[in-house]
C-alpha positions in Angstrom: 0.0 0.0 0.0 1.4 3.4 -1.1 1.7 6.1 1.6 0.6 9.6 0.8 3.4 12.1 0.7 3.5 14.5 3.6 3.0 18.2 3.0 6.3 19.9 1.9 7.6 16.5 0.6 8.7 15.8 -3.0 8.7 12.3 -4.6 12.0 10.5 -5.0 12.8 7.8 -7.5 11.0 4.7 -6.5 8.0 6.6 -5.2 9.5 7.3 -1.7 8.9 10.9 -0.5 11.8 13.3 0.0 11.4 16.2 2.5 12.1 19.6 1.0 12.7 22.2 3.7 10.7 25.4 3.3 12.5 28.7 3.0 12.4 30.7 6.3 10.2 33.8 6.0 13.0 36.1 6.9 14.8 35.0 3.6 11.8 35.9 1.4 12.4 39.2 -0.5 10.2 42.0 0.8 8.4 44.1 -1.8 9.2 47.8 -1.8 6.5 50.2 -0.6 5.2 52.7 -3.1 7.4 55.5 -1.6 10.4 53.2 -1.5 10.0 52.4 -5.1 9.8 56.1 -6.1 12.9 56.9 -3.9 14.8 54.0 -5.5 14.1 55.3 -9.0 15.3 58.8 -8.1 18.5 57.5 -6.5 19.2 55.5 -9.7 18.6 58.7 -11.9 21.0 60.8 -9.7 23.7 58.2 -9.8 23.2 57.7 -13.6 23.7 61.4 -14.2 26.7 61.7 -11.9 28.4 58.9 -13.9 27.4 60.0 -17.4 27.7 63.9 -17.3 30.6 66.2 -16.5 28.9 69.3 -15.0 25.4 68.6 -13.6 23.5 71.1 -11.5 20.3 71.1 -9.5 17.8 73.9 -10.2 16.7 75.0 -6.7 13.8 77.4 -6.2 13.3 76.7 -2.4 10.0 75.2 -3.2 8.9 71.8 -1.9 9.8 69.8 -5.1 13.3 71.2 -5.3 13.7 70.7 -1.5 12.6 67.1 -1.9 15.0 66.6 -4.9 17.9 68.0 -2.9 17.1 65.7 0.0 17.1 62.7 -2.3 20.3 63.9 -4.0 22.1 64.1 -0.6 20.7 60.7 0.2 22.0 59.2 -3.1 25.7 60.0 -2.3 26.0 60.0 1.5 28.4 59.9 3.2 30.2 61.5 0.2 29.5 65.2 -0.4 27.1 66.2 -3.2 29.0 66.1 -6.5 27.2 69.0 -8.0 25.9 72.5 -6.9 22.6 74.4 -7.0 21.3 76.9 -9.4 18.7 79.5 -8.4 17.0 81.9 -10.7 16.2 84.9 -8.5 13.3 86.9 -9.9 13.6 89.7 -7.3 10.0 89.0 -6.3 10.7 85.8 -4.3 9.1 85.2 -1.0 11.5 86.2 1.8 10.8 82.9 3.7 12.0 81.0 0.6 15.3 83.0 0.3 16.0 82.6 4.0 15.4 78.8 3.7 17.7 78.6 0.6 20.6 80.3 2.3 20.2 78.2 5.5 20.2 74.9 3.6 23.2 76.0 1.5 25.2 76.9 4.6 24.1 73.7 6.5 25.4 71.3 3.8 28.2 73.4 2.5 26.8 73.5 -1.1 27.9 75.6 -4.1 25.1 78.1 -5.1 24.9 79.7 -8.5 22.4 82.6 -8.8 21.0 84.0 -12.0 19.3 87.4 -11.2 16.4 88.7 -13.3 16.9 92.1 -11.7 20.5 92.3 -13.1 19.1 91.9 -16.6 16.4 94.5 -16.1 19.0 97.0 -14.7 21.1 96.7 -17.8 18.2 96.9 -20.2 18.4 93.2 -21.4 14.9 92.6 -20.1 11.9 94.8 -19.7 9.3 94.7 -16.9 5.9 93.3 -17.9 2.8 95.5 -17.5 1.3 92.9 -15.1 4.4 93.0 -12.9 5.1 89.3 -13.1 8.6 88.2 -13.6 8.1 84.4 -13.9 8.2 84.5 -17.8 11.4 86.6 -17.6 13.4 83.8 -16.0 14.1 82.1 -19.3 17.0 84.3 -20.5 18.9 84.5 -17.2 18.5 80.7 -16.8 19.6 79.7 -20.3 22.6 82.1 -20.3 23.7 80.9 -16.9 23.6 77.3 -18.2 25.8 78.3 -21.2 28.2 80.4 -19.2 28.8 77.6 -16.6 28.7 74.9 -19.3 26.2 72.8 -17.4 25.5 69.7 -19.4 22.7 68.3 -17.2 20.3 70.4 -15.2 17.9 68.7 -12.7 14.4 70.1 -12.4 11.6 69.2 -10.0 8.9 69.1 -12.6 6.3 66.3 -12.2 4.0 64.9 -14.8 0.9 65.4 -12.7 1.4 69.2 -12.5 0.6 70.3 -16.0 -0.1 68.7 -19.4 3.1 70.1 -21.1 5.2 68.6 -18.3 3.4 65.3 -18.8 4.8 65.1 -22.3 8.5 65.2 -21.2 10.8 62.3 -20.7 13.0 62.0 -17.6 16.0 62.9 -19.8 14.8 65.8 -22.0 17.2 67.1 -24.6 17.7 70.8 -25.2 19.4 72.2 -28.2 22.3 74.8 -28.3 19.7 77.5 -27.7 18.2 75.7 -24.7 15.0 75.1 -26.6 12.8 72.0 -26.3 11.4 70.2 -29.3 8.7 67.6 -28.3 9.4 65.7 -31.5 12.9 64.9 -30.4 11.7 62.9 -27.3 13.7 59.7 -26.8 12.3 56.3 -25.7 13.1 55.4 -22.1 12.3 51.7 -21.9 13.3 49.6 -18.8 14.7 52.8 -17.1 17.4 53.1 -19.7 18.3 56.8 -20.2 20.0 58.3 -23.2 22.1 61.3 -22.2 24.0 61.7 -25.5 24.2 65.3 -26.6 26.2 67.4 -29.0 28.5 70.2 -27.9 26.5 73.2 -26.7 23.4 71.1 -26.0 22.4 69.9 -22.6 19.9 67.6 -20.9 17.1 68.6 -18.5 16.6 65.8 -16.0 13.3 65.3 -14.1 13.8 62.7 -11.4 10.4 63.4 -9.8 8.5 62.8 -13.1 6.5 59.9 -11.7 5.6 61.5 -8.4 2.3 63.1 -7.6 1.7 66.0 -5.2 0.4 63.5 -2.6 3.5 61.3 -3.0 5.7 64.4 -2.3 3.8 65.3 0.9 3.7 61.7 2.1 7.4 61.4 1.6 8.0 64.7 3.3 6.0 63.4 6.3 7.9 60.1 6.4 11.4 61.7 6.1 10.5 64.7 8.4 11.8 67.2 5.8 11.9 70.8 6.8 9.9 73.3 4.6 9.4 77.0 4.5 6.6 78.1 6.8 4.4 79.5 4.0 3.5 75.9 3.0 1.4 75.7 6.2 -1.6 77.7 7.2 -0.9 81.1 8.6 -2.4 84.6 8.8 -1.3 86.7 5.8 -2.2 89.9 4.1 -3.6 89.0 0.6 -5.9 90.4 -2.0 -8.1 88.8 -4.6 -7.2 88.7 -8.3 -8.2 86.3 -11.0 -9.8 83.9 -8.5 -6.6 83.7 -6.4 -5.3 85.2 -3.2 -2.1 87.1 -4.0 0.4 88.6 -1.6 0.8 92.4 -1.6 4.2 93.6 -2.5 6.5 96.0 -4.4 5.8 94.1 -7.7 2.6 96.2 -8.2 -0.1 94.6 -6.2 -2.7 95.4 -5.2 -4.1 97.6 -7.9 -7.1 100.0 -8.1 -10.2 98.4 -6.6 -8.3 95.5 -5.0 -8.6 95.4 -1.2 -6.0 93.8 1.1 -7.3 91.6 3.9 -5.9 89.2 6.4 -6.8 85.6 5.8 -5.8 82.1 7.0 -4.0 80.7 3.9 -1.2 78.5 2.8 0.7 78.0 -0.5 0.7 74.8 -2.5 3.5 75.9 -4.8 6.1 78.6 -4.7 7.1 81.0 -7.5 7.2 84.7 -8.3 4.9 86.5 -5.7 3.1 88.3 -8.5 1.7 85.1 -10.0 1.6 82.5 -7.1 -1.7 82.4 -5.3 -2.5 81.1 -1.8 -5.5 78.9 -0.9 -7.7 79.2 2.1 -6.6 76.5 4.5 -6.4 75.4 8.1 -3.7 72.8 7.4 -0.9 73.9 9.7 0.9 70.5 10.0 2.2 68.0 7.4 -0.4 65.5 8.4 -3.3 68.0 7.8 -1.7 69.0 4.4 -1.6 65.3 3.4 -5.4 65.0 4.1 -6.1 68.2 2.3 -4.2 67.2 -0.8 -5.8 63.7 -0.8 -9.3 65.4 -1.0 -8.3 68.0 -3.6 -9.4 67.7 -7.3 -7.3 70.6 -8.6 -3.6 70.4 -9.4 -1.4 72.8 -7.5 -0.5 74.8 -10.7 -4.0 74.8 -12.0 -5.3 76.2 -8.7 -2.5 78.7 -7.8 -0.4 79.8 -10.8 -1.7 82.8 -12.8 1.1 82.4 -15.4 -0.3 79.0 -16.5 -3.7 80.6 -17.2 -2.4 83.0 -20.0 -3.4 80.4 -22.6 -4.0 76.7 -23.1 -0.4 76.2 -24.2 1.3 78.8 -21.9 3.6 76.3 -20.2 4.5 74.5 -23.4 5.3 77.8 -25.2 7.7 78.7 -22.3 9.3 75.3 -22.3 10.0 75.5 -26.0 11.9 78.8 -25.4 14.0 77.2 -22.6 11.9 77.5 -19.4 11.5 74.5 -17.1 
């Protein structure tokens, strides 16, 4: 009479069972969490660029995406120092809290900071103030000339595909020609996380490590890593006025205008840019945990809700990107 094989046993020649030991649970590979997988992808991109390019630089605005990107860059090379510096395009209308944060982070980590000043170009007549007072569109020339002067061949940006439809069209490695212009038809395939950084002299590559992140991913990771942010990302009392369906900060850039009344409201900022075109939202979210809940319930992207420069036309962002903007 043939005996039934015991569980976990395999048959041997002649029909006799052979016991096969089960692998201990501690040896079973653990699947990465969603945030761990995103982090791993960014670390891979940073190390790929460091090994493939000669003069990379991180575009740093002091906003949450560039802060997160810098945090991940430092994490990618620790305990070694960061192998590239930061580039900030200063419009002259930046939030004071953001500039203070920028200088504090640069000093803390001993980083190299390159600054391209829009005000310098206006002072020497190379750029002209816009009638609406906004300087965000004026950043393109100082940025592209600084890239050419410093011979940066890879420039990291914090753009994400969920922000705006033009940004959703870009690859992680996005080629720019010798005039820093972007041609959507020259997009390269990026199968299996294989990135093509080949470029001719004078050209450079814009690199977007956070392409696959969402605004909610960013905030959840900030909460997990306990990353410090400028205070204006959290609810606070601020003097603002209404324009174009947004709450704008009063300032020397020209606001408020005739018929626009300044009032104090409890607001916070979802994104940071030029004060003249970056709107605040009414909010009581004064902690990271509350912001995460607020973002999870939102149905508007941060740029769609708070950036006036993206409302100029349906293709406003894509037009600026073709000229060299991020």
